[in-house]
MARSE-50538 format. One record per residue: residue number from 1; residue in three letters; y, x, z of N, C-alpha, C in turn. Coordinates in nm, 3 decimals. Example, Ala and Ser with C-alpha at 12.3 -4.5 7.8 and 13.67 -1.06 7.14 Angstrom:
residues 2
{1; ALA; {-0.569; 1.319; 0.780}; {-0.450; 1.230; 0.780}; {-0.330; 1.320; 0.780}}
{2; SER; {-0.225; 1.285; 0.708}; {-0.106; 1.367; 0.714}; {0.003; 1.290; 0.787}}
//
This chain:
residues 174
{1; MET; {6.254; -0.545; -0.838}; {6.169; -0.650; -0.787}; {6.050; -0.674; -0.880}}
{2; ARG; {6.080; -0.670; -1.012}; {5.973; -0.689; -1.108}; {5.867; -0.580; -1.095}}
{3; ARG; {5.911; -0.458; -1.077}; {5.817; -0.347; -1.061}; {5.729; -0.366; -0.938}}
{4; LEU; {5.788; -0.405; -0.829}; {5.714; -0.427; -0.706}; {5.612; -0.539; -0.724}}
{5; LEU; {5.652; -0.647; -0.789}; {5.562; -0.758; -0.815}; {5.448; -0.716; -0.907}}
{6; ARG; {5.481; -0.639; -1.011}; {5.380; -0.592; -1.105}; {5.279; -0.499; -1.035}}
{7; SER; {5.327; -0.406; -0.954}; {5.235; -0.315; -0.885}; {5.151; -0.390; -0.782}}
{8; ALA; {5.208; -0.489; -0.715}; {5.131; -0.570; -0.620}; {5.022; -0.648; -0.694}}
{9; CYS; {5.055; -0.696; -0.812}; {4.957; -0.769; -0.893}; {4.842; -0.678; -0.933}}
{10; TRP; {4.873; -0.555; -0.974}; {4.768; -0.460; -1.012}; {4.681; -0.423; -0.892}}
{11; VAL; {4.742; -0.405; -0.778}; {4.665; -0.374; -0.656}; {4.571; -0.489; -0.624}}
{12; PHE; {4.621; -0.613; -0.633}; {4.538; -0.729; -0.607}; {4.422; -0.738; -0.706}}
{13; LEU; {4.450; -0.718; -0.835}; {4.344; -0.723; -0.937}; {4.240; -0.614; -0.915}}
{14; ALA; {4.284; -0.495; -0.881}; {4.189; -0.386; -0.855}; {4.103; -0.418; -0.734}}
{15; TRP; {4.165; -0.473; -0.629}; {4.089; -0.511; -0.510}; {3.988; -0.622; -0.542}}
{16; ALA; {4.031; -0.723; -0.619}; {3.943; -0.833; -0.657}; {3.827; -0.784; -0.742}}
{17; ALA; {3.854; -0.692; -0.834}; {3.746; -0.638; -0.917}; {3.646; -0.561; -0.832}}
{18; LEU; {3.695; -0.486; -0.737}; {3.607; -0.410; -0.648}; {3.521; -0.503; -0.564}}
{19; VAL; {3.581; -0.605; -0.508}; {3.508; -0.700; -0.425}; {3.406; -0.776; -0.509}}
{20; MET; {3.443; -0.821; -0.628}; {3.353; -0.899; -0.712}; {3.235; -0.817; -0.762}}
{21; THR; {3.255; -0.690; -0.791}; {3.142; -0.609; -0.838}; {3.049; -0.573; -0.724}}
{22; ASP; {3.100; -0.562; -0.602}; {3.017; -0.528; -0.488}; {2.949; -0.651; -0.429}}
{23; TYR; {3.011; -0.766; -0.438}; {2.962; -0.887; -0.375}; {2.825; -0.934; -0.425}}
{24; PRO; {2.798; -0.943; -0.556}; {2.669; -0.995; -0.599}; {2.551; -0.911; -0.550}}
{25; ALA; {2.566; -0.781; -0.541}; {2.456; -0.697; -0.494}; {2.423; -0.729; -0.349}}
{26; LYS; {2.525; -0.747; -0.267}; {2.501; -0.780; -0.128}; {2.443; -0.920; -0.116}}
{27; ALA; {2.497; -1.013; -0.191}; {2.451; -1.151; -0.183}; {2.307; -1.164; -0.229}}
{28; SER; {2.271; -1.097; -0.337}; {2.135; -1.111; -0.387}; {2.035; -1.048; -0.292}}
{29; ALA; {2.071; -0.940; -0.225}; {1.979; -0.877; -0.131}; {1.958; -0.966; -0.009}}
{30; ASP; {2.062; -1.040; 0.032}; {2.050; -1.125; 0.150}; {1.991; -1.262; 0.116}}
{31; ALA; {2.017; -1.313; -0.003}; {1.980; -1.449; -0.037}; {1.835; -1.462; -0.081}}
{32; ILE; {1.776; -1.358; -0.134}; {1.640; -1.368; -0.185}; {1.542; -1.328; -0.075}}
{33; PRO; {1.461; -1.424; -0.027}; {1.364; -1.386; 0.076}; {1.258; -1.295; 0.015}}
{34; SER; {1.215; -1.199; 0.091}; {1.119; -1.102; 0.041}; {1.008; -1.083; 0.142}}
{35; LYS; {0.887; -1.056; 0.093}; {0.776; -1.027; 0.182}; {0.766; -0.878; 0.212}}
{36; VAL; {0.862; -0.801; 0.163}; {0.863; -0.658; 0.190}; {0.911; -0.637; 0.333}}
{37; PRO; {0.838; -0.562; 0.414}; {0.879; -0.546; 0.553}; {1.010; -0.469; 0.563}}
{38; VAL; {1.086; -0.501; 0.667}; {1.213; -0.434; 0.690}; {1.188; -0.293; 0.744}}
{39; PHE; {1.076; -0.274; 0.811}; {1.040; -0.144; 0.867}; {0.942; -0.073; 0.775}}
{40; SER; {0.912; 0.051; 0.805}; {0.814; 0.123; 0.725}; {0.690; 0.149; 0.808}}
{41; LEU; {0.579; 0.167; 0.741}; {0.454; 0.199; 0.810}; {0.462; 0.338; 0.871}}
{42; PRO; {0.399; 0.358; 0.985}; {0.398; 0.492; 1.043}; {0.303; 0.583; 0.964}}
{43; GLN; {0.326; 0.711; 0.971}; {0.234; 0.807; 0.910}; {0.105; 0.808; 0.992}}
{44; GLU; {-0.007; 0.826; 0.925}; {-0.134; 0.834; 0.996}; {-0.139; 0.964; 1.075}}
{45; PRO; {-0.169; 0.957; 1.205}; {-0.178; 1.081; 1.285}; {-0.289; 1.173; 1.233}}
{46; ASP; {-0.277; 1.300; 1.265}; {-0.376; 1.400; 1.223}; {-0.511; 1.373; 1.288}}
{47; GLU; {-0.613; 1.438; 1.234}; {-0.747; 1.428; 1.290}; {-0.747; 1.483; 1.432}}
{48; PHE; {-0.821; 1.422; 1.521}; {-0.834; 1.459; 1.663}; {-0.703; 1.441; 1.740}}
{49; ASP; {-0.612; 1.358; 1.691}; {-0.488; 1.328; 1.763}; {-0.523; 1.244; 1.886}}
{50; ARG; {-0.453; 1.268; 1.996}; {-0.485; 1.197; 2.121}; {-0.456; 1.047; 2.114}}
{51; ARG; {-0.377; 1.004; 2.015}; {-0.348; 0.861; 1.999}; {-0.462; 0.786; 1.930}}
{52; GLU; {-0.560; 0.860; 1.877}; {-0.674; 0.795; 1.811}; {-0.765; 0.735; 1.917}}
{53; VAL; {-0.787; 0.604; 1.908}; {-0.868; 0.531; 2.004}; {-1.014; 0.531; 1.961}}
{54; GLU; {-1.038; 0.516; 1.831}; {-1.174; 0.504; 1.780}; {-1.176; 0.543; 1.633}}
{55; ALA; {-1.290; 0.597; 1.589}; {-1.312; 0.626; 1.448}; {-1.457; 0.592; 1.418}}
{56; TYR; {-1.480; 0.520; 1.308}; {-1.617; 0.482; 1.275}; {-1.632; 0.460; 1.125}}
{57; TYR; {-1.756; 0.471; 1.079}; {-1.791; 0.448; 0.939}; {-1.859; 0.313; 0.929}}
{58; ASP; {-1.818; 0.232; 0.833}; {-1.881; 0.102; 0.809}; {-1.955; 0.110; 0.676}}
{59; TRP; {-2.087; 0.113; 0.683}; {-2.169; 0.130; 0.562}; {-2.165; 0.007; 0.472}}
{60; ARG; {-2.129; -0.111; 0.525}; {-2.128; -0.232; 0.443}; {-2.023; -0.227; 0.334}}
{61; ASN; {-1.909; -0.165; 0.364}; {-1.804; -0.156; 0.262}; {-1.769; -0.012; 0.228}}
{62; ASN; {-1.845; 0.083; 0.281}; {-1.829; 0.226; 0.250}; {-1.688; 0.276; 0.283}}
{63; LEU; {-1.636; 0.231; 0.397}; {-1.503; 0.272; 0.442}; {-1.512; 0.341; 0.577}}
{64; PHE; {-1.423; 0.438; 0.598}; {-1.412; 0.509; 0.725}; {-1.285; 0.460; 0.794}}
{65; PHE; {-1.298; 0.401; 0.912}; {-1.187; 0.341; 0.986}; {-1.141; 0.433; 1.098}}
{66; ARG; {-1.009; 0.438; 1.118}; {-0.950; 0.508; 1.232}; {-0.855; 0.411; 1.300}}
{67; VAL; {-0.870; 0.395; 1.431}; {-0.791; 0.301; 1.509}; {-0.703; 0.381; 1.606}}
{68; PHE; {-0.574; 0.343; 1.615}; {-0.478; 0.420; 1.694}; {-0.398; 0.330; 1.788}}
{69; ASN; {-0.347; 0.392; 1.893}; {-0.241; 0.334; 1.975}; {-0.122; 0.426; 1.952}}
{70; ILE; {-0.034; 0.386; 1.861}; {0.075; 0.472; 1.816}; {0.169; 0.512; 1.930}}
{71; SER; {0.188; 0.425; 2.028}; {0.279; 0.458; 2.138}; {0.225; 0.572; 2.224}}
{72; GLY; {0.094; 0.593; 2.225}; {0.035; 0.702; 2.301}; {0.013; 0.671; 2.447}}
{73; VAL; {0.054; 0.553; 2.494}; {0.032; 0.514; 2.634}; {-0.084; 0.416; 2.640}}
{74; GLU; {-0.134; 0.391; 2.761}; {-0.243; 0.295; 2.777}; {-0.204; 0.160; 2.718}}
{75; GLY; {-0.296; 0.098; 2.653}; {-0.268; -0.033; 2.595}; {-0.360; -0.060; 2.477}}
{76; LYS; {-0.328; -0.166; 2.408}; {-0.410; -0.210; 2.295}; {-0.382; -0.125; 2.172}}
{77; ALA; {-0.482; -0.117; 2.086}; {-0.464; -0.048; 1.957}; {-0.365; -0.128; 1.873}}
{78; ASN; {-0.278; -0.057; 1.801}; {-0.177; -0.128; 1.722}; {-0.162; -0.075; 1.580}}
{79; PHE; {-0.249; 0.017; 1.539}; {-0.242; 0.072; 1.403}; {-0.383; 0.112; 1.363}}
{80; MET; {-0.419; 0.083; 1.237}; {-0.553; 0.117; 1.189}; {-0.544; 0.155; 1.042}}
{81; THR; {-0.630; 0.247; 1.000}; {-0.638; 0.286; 0.860}; {-0.784; 0.281; 0.816}}
{82; ALA; {-0.805; 0.266; 0.686}; {-0.940; 0.270; 0.629}; {-0.933; 0.346; 0.498}}
{83; ARG; {-1.023; 0.441; 0.482}; {-1.026; 0.520; 0.359}; {-1.166; 0.516; 0.300}}
{84; ARG; {-1.171; 0.529; 0.169}; {-1.300; 0.530; 0.099}; {-1.372; 0.661; 0.130}}
{85; THR; {-1.504; 0.657; 0.119}; {-1.584; 0.776; 0.149}; {-1.659; 0.823; 0.026}}
{86; TYR; {-1.673; 0.955; 0.015}; {-1.755; 1.016; -0.089}; {-1.900; 1.019; -0.045}}
{87; LYS; {-1.921; 1.065; 0.078}; {-2.057; 1.092; 0.125}; {-2.059; 1.080; 0.277}}
{88; VAL; {-2.169; 1.029; 0.329}; {-2.188; 1.021; 0.474}; {-2.324; 1.079; 0.505}}
{89; SER; {-2.329; 1.165; 0.605}; {-2.456; 1.224; 0.647}; {-2.458; 1.236; 0.798}}
{90; VAL; {-2.571; 1.277; 0.852}; {-2.585; 1.298; 0.996}; {-2.599; 1.447; 1.019}}
{91; ASN; {-2.516; 1.502; 1.110}; {-2.521; 1.646; 1.134}; {-2.637; 1.681; 1.227}}
{92; GLN; {-2.649; 1.809; 1.261}; {-2.762; 1.857; 1.342}; {-2.762; 1.801; 1.484}}
{93; TYR; {-2.648; 1.748; 1.529}; {-2.638; 1.691; 1.664}; {-2.655; 1.539; 1.664}}
{94; GLY; {-2.679; 1.482; 1.548}; {-2.702; 1.338; 1.537}; {-2.577; 1.254; 1.517}}
{95; TYR; {-2.463; 1.317; 1.491}; {-2.340; 1.244; 1.467}; {-2.320; 1.220; 1.318}}
{96; GLU; {-2.266; 1.101; 1.285}; {-2.233; 1.073; 1.145}; {-2.113; 1.156; 1.103}}
{97; VAL; {-2.120; 1.216; 0.986}; {-2.010; 1.293; 0.930}; {-1.975; 1.229; 0.796}}
{98; ALA; {-1.849; 1.188; 0.782}; {-1.805; 1.122; 0.659}; {-1.710; 1.213; 0.583}}
{99; VAL; {-1.737; 1.231; 0.456}; {-1.646; 1.303; 0.367}; {-1.565; 1.195; 0.296}}
{100; THR; {-1.434; 1.194; 0.320}; {-1.350; 1.083; 0.275}; {-1.245; 1.128; 0.174}}
{101; PHE; {-1.180; 1.030; 0.113}; {-1.064; 1.056; 0.029}; {-0.952; 1.108; 0.118}}
{102; ALA; {-0.855; 1.175; 0.058}; {-0.748; 1.239; 0.135}; {-0.660; 1.140; 0.209}}
{103; ASN; {-0.634; 1.023; 0.151}; {-0.542; 0.926; 0.211}; {-0.607; 0.788; 0.219}}
{104; PRO; {-0.563; 0.706; 0.315}; {-0.621; 0.572; 0.331}; {-0.592; 0.479; 0.213}}
{105; LEU; {-0.681; 0.383; 0.197}; {-0.663; 0.275; 0.100}; {-0.596; 0.155; 0.168}}
{106; PHE; {-0.631; 0.129; 0.294}; {-0.577; 0.016; 0.369}; {-0.508; 0.064; 0.496}}
{107; TYR; {-0.402; -0.010; 0.535}; {-0.330; 0.013; 0.660}; {-0.316; -0.121; 0.731}}
{108; TRP; {-0.330; -0.121; 0.862}; {-0.304; -0.239; 0.944}; {-0.205; -0.200; 1.052}}
{109; LEU; {-0.111; -0.289; 1.081}; {-0.014; -0.267; 1.188}; {-0.003; -0.397; 1.265}}
{110; ASP; {-0.033; -0.393; 1.394}; {-0.027; -0.513; 1.478}; {0.118; -0.546; 1.506}}
{111; ARG; {0.176; -0.630; 1.422}; {0.319; -0.660; 1.431}; {0.354; -0.755; 1.545}}
{112; ASN; {0.260; -0.842; 1.584}; {0.293; -0.937; 1.691}; {0.247; -0.888; 1.829}}
{113; GLY; {0.183; -0.772; 1.836}; {0.150; -0.710; 1.964}; {0.037; -0.773; 2.042}}
{114; ASN; {-0.049; -0.852; 1.976}; {-0.159; -0.915; 2.049}; {-0.288; -0.834; 2.047}}
{115; GLY; {-0.286; -0.716; 1.987}; {-0.405; -0.631; 1.985}; {-0.506; -0.668; 1.878}}
{116; GLU; {-0.471; -0.761; 1.791}; {-0.561; -0.805; 1.683}; {-0.496; -0.774; 1.548}}
{117; PHE; {-0.580; -0.744; 1.451}; {-0.533; -0.727; 1.313}; {-0.577; -0.851; 1.237}}
{118; GLU; {-0.484; -0.944; 1.216}; {-0.518; -1.077; 1.168}; {-0.477; -1.100; 1.023}}
{119; PRO; {-0.566; -1.161; 0.943}; {-0.525; -1.199; 0.807}; {-0.422; -1.312; 0.816}}
{120; GLY; {-0.333; -1.316; 0.718}; {-0.232; -1.420; 0.713}; {-0.111; -1.393; 0.802}}
{121; GLN; {-0.106; -1.279; 0.868}; {0.005; -1.246; 0.957}; {0.089; -1.130; 0.904}}
{122; ASP; {0.070; -1.094; 0.777}; {0.142; -0.980; 0.717}; {0.123; -0.853; 0.798}}
{123; GLU; {-0.003; -0.827; 0.836}; {-0.034; -0.708; 0.915}; {-0.119; -0.608; 0.838}}
{124; MET; {-0.147; -0.635; 0.711}; {-0.235; -0.548; 0.632}; {-0.165; -0.507; 0.503}}
{125; TRP; {-0.176; -0.379; 0.468}; {-0.119; -0.325; 0.345}; {-0.227; -0.254; 0.266}}
{126; ILE; {-0.209; -0.250; 0.135}; {-0.299; -0.176; 0.047}; {-0.216; -0.070; -0.026}}
{127; ASP; {-0.275; 0.047; -0.038}; {-0.212; 0.157; -0.112}; {-0.305; 0.188; -0.229}}
{128; ILE; {-0.283; 0.120; -0.340}; {-0.372; 0.131; -0.456}; {-0.384; 0.275; -0.504}}
{129; GLU; {-0.275; 0.349; -0.499}; {-0.276; 0.487; -0.549}; {-0.332; 0.586; -0.447}}
{130; GLU; {-0.353; 0.541; -0.325}; {-0.408; 0.625; -0.218}; {-0.334; 0.759; -0.209}}
{131; ASP; {-0.201; 0.750; -0.203}; {-0.119; 0.871; -0.201}; {-0.041; 0.886; -0.071}}
{132; GLY; {-0.082; 0.819; 0.034}; {-0.016; 0.829; 0.163}; {0.101; 0.733; 0.174}}
{133; VAL; {0.156; 0.724; 0.293}; {0.268; 0.633; 0.318}; {0.394; 0.690; 0.253}}
{134; ASN; {0.437; 0.625; 0.145}; {0.558; 0.670; 0.075}; {0.640; 0.555; 0.020}}
{135; GLY; {0.608; 0.432; 0.060}; {0.688; 0.317; 0.019}; {0.628; 0.233; -0.091}}
{136; ASN; {0.518; 0.278; -0.153}; {0.458; 0.197; -0.260}; {0.343; 0.110; -0.208}}
{137; GLU; {0.325; 0.102; -0.079}; {0.221; 0.017; -0.022}; {0.265; -0.129; -0.034}}
{138; LYS; {0.168; -0.217; -0.055}; {0.199; -0.359; -0.073}; {0.128; -0.439; 0.035}}
{139; LEU; {0.196; -0.545; 0.082}; {0.130; -0.636; 0.174}; {0.006; -0.692; 0.107}}
{140; TYR; {-0.100; -0.710; 0.185}; {-0.227; -0.752; 0.129}; {-0.290; -0.852; 0.223}}
{141; ASP; {-0.336; -0.962; 0.169}; {-0.409; -1.060; 0.248}; {-0.541; -1.086; 0.177}}
{142; PRO; {-0.653; -1.046; 0.235}; {-0.782; -1.064; 0.168}; {-0.820; -1.210; 0.148}}
{143; MET; {-0.752; -1.301; 0.216}; {-0.783; -1.443; 0.203}; {-0.709; -1.510; 0.089}}
{144; VAL; {-0.612; -1.441; 0.029}; {-0.532; -1.498; -0.080}; {-0.573; -1.433; -0.211}}
{145; ARG; {-0.601; -1.517; -0.309}; {-0.639; -1.464; -0.441}; {-0.514; -1.415; -0.512}}
{146; ASP; {-0.522; -1.294; -0.563}; {-0.410; -1.234; -0.634}; {-0.450; -1.220; -0.781}}
{147; ASP; {-0.362; -1.260; -0.871}; {-0.395; -1.254; -1.013}; {-0.378; -1.115; -1.073}}
{148; SER; {-0.302; -1.029; -1.006}; {-0.281; -0.896; -1.062}; {-0.398; -0.805; -1.025}}
{149; PRO; {-0.431; -0.710; -1.113}; {-0.541; -0.619; -1.081}; {-0.506; -0.533; -0.961}}
{150; ARG; {-0.607; -0.498; -0.883}; {-0.585; -0.420; -0.762}; {-0.609; -0.272; -0.784}}
{151; GLY; {-0.638; -0.234; -0.902}; {-0.663; -0.093; -0.931}; {-0.689; -0.078; -1.079}}
{152; PRO; {-0.736; 0.038; -1.120}; {-0.765; 0.057; -1.262}; {-0.876; -0.038; -1.306}}
{153; VAL; {-0.854; -0.103; -1.418}; {-0.953; -0.195; -1.472}; {-1.043; -0.118; -1.568}}
{154; PRO; {-1.174; -0.111; -1.540}; {-1.262; -0.035; -1.629}; {-1.278; -0.103; -1.764}}
{155; ALA; {-1.294; -0.022; -1.867}; {-1.318; -0.076; -2.002}; {-1.464; -0.118; -2.013}}
{156; PRO; {-1.490; -0.227; -2.084}; {-1.629; -0.271; -2.099}; {-1.707; -0.169; -2.181}}
{157; PRO; {-1.838; -0.158; -2.156}; {-1.918; -0.061; -2.232}; {-1.930; -0.102; -2.378}}
{158; VAL; {-1.941; -0.004; -2.465}; {-1.959; -0.027; -2.608}; {-2.109; -0.036; -2.635}}
{159; PRO; {-2.154; -0.146; -2.696}; {-2.299; -0.158; -2.720}; {-2.348; -0.052; -2.817}}
{160; SER; {-2.468; -0.006; -2.792}; {-2.528; 0.096; -2.877}; {-2.640; 0.034; -2.958}}
{161; LEU; {-2.652; 0.075; -3.084}; {-2.760; 0.026; -3.170}; {-2.879; 0.121; -3.169}}
{162; ARG; {-2.869; 0.230; -3.093}; {-2.975; 0.330; -3.090}; {-3.102; 0.270; -3.030}}
{163; GLY; {-3.213; 0.296; -3.092}; {-3.342; 0.249; -3.042}; {-3.378; 0.108; -3.084}}
{164; THR; {-3.295; 0.041; -3.161}; {-3.324; -0.096; -3.204}; {-3.379; -0.101; -3.345}}
{165; GLY; {-3.380; 0.012; -3.411}; {-3.424; 0.014; -3.550}; {-3.314; -0.027; -3.645}}
{166; LYS; {-3.200; -0.057; -3.594}; {-3.087; -0.100; -3.678}; {-2.975; 0.003; -3.669}}
{167; GLU; {-3.012; 0.131; -3.667}; {-2.911; 0.235; -3.656}; {-2.813; 0.226; -3.772}}
{168; GLU; {-2.691; 0.256; -3.742}; {-2.586; 0.253; -3.842}; {-2.592; 0.381; -3.924}}
{169; HIS; {-2.594; 0.368; -4.056}; {-2.593; 0.485; -4.143}; {-2.455; 0.499; -4.202}}
{170; VAL; {-2.400; 0.617; -4.190}; {-2.266; 0.642; -4.241}; {-2.279; 0.720; -4.370}}
{171; SER; {-2.216; 0.671; -4.473}; {-2.218; 0.739; -4.602}; {-2.083; 0.806; -4.622}}
{172; TYR; {-2.087; 0.931; -4.660}; {-1.964; 1.006; -4.680}; {-1.929; 1.019; -4.829}}
{173; GLY; {-1.986; 0.936; -4.911}; {-1.950; 0.934; -5.053}; {-2.017; 1.042; -5.135}}
{174; HIS; {-2.126; 1.099; -5.091}; {-2.195; 1.203; -5.170}; {-2.292; 1.143; -5.265}}
//
């Protein structure tokens, strides 16, 4: 009887240890509200894909926009991307040609289905590394000030004394 009681006690302790080590991970994932979407962004369709509704260059912010209807059926646009451009020119037929970065900087997904991409509705993402949809995209609201840098922070220029008559002379001990 003692053996049976002892083995039952060990089984209970092992079960309790297993439950207790697994429980906090589940509880913390459920209890902490997060602004990270439960779904993932779709991959941007290829160039000349039939789901592309519109593509245009906006010279005011130097971005090339592509607007899509991801479902592929008639309806409102529900996905949009914007990528930075290197160069924009007009070809021999009078069409604008944009040379862009390989991957978008911004993504929009119409989550509420009203055909609008609205600020404050968690419908816009930024991909600071511009490396495609791979999970490192962050929700972005242009109306909210963010204290963290949005990209590489350039170093301030080092002042030069050249041309001021106060050039620095270095002595090497000769």
